[in-house]
C-alpha positions, -999 to 999 in steps of 0.1 A, spaced: 0 -3 -2 17 35 -7 -4 66 -5 -1 103 -19 -9 130 1 -22 159 -26 -23 186 -7 -37 217 -30 -33 199 -64 -43 226 -95 -70 208 -110 -94 231 -132 -121 229 -103 -91 247 -80 -84 274 -108 -125 281 -113 -130 281 -74 -102 305 -72 -81 284 -45 -51 291 -55 -39 324 -36 -6 346 -33 -2 331 -4 -3 295 -10 4 298 -51 47 283 -44 29 251 -23 2 243 -55 13 209 -68 7 204 -105 -13 181 -119 11 165 -136 29 159 -108 7 142 -94 0 123 -124 31 113 -129 42 104 -89 9 82 -92 24 63 -123 57 58 -103 42 44 -76 14 21 -95 35 8 -120 72 7 -98 89 -31 -79 65 -34 -50 89 -49 -31 110 -15 -28 84 11 -29 57 -8 -7 43 9 25 55 49 10 34 79 25 47 105 7 41 137 -16 45 140 -55 70 166 -51 97 136 -33 81 111 -56 97 133 -87 123 139 -69 137 107 -51 132 95 -88 144 122 -111 113 121 -130 107 148 -153 66 149 -154 53 152 -186 30 173 -204 -6 164 -202 -27 157 -236 -51 179 -249 
């Protein structure tokens, strides 16, 4: 079992409801980072990635990932 704490993710709903402010914009997680981090945990070796509770930014850094742009 792995878990990623999403925090404030820049989804269309978050943008629509103006939840990103000057005070919190440095802590907003791009949706591409969440997608890449979740994909890494899902497709990673379960023997090496089990029991992880983390943030998307940590997974991106730990595995030297480069998030891909979302398809339009």
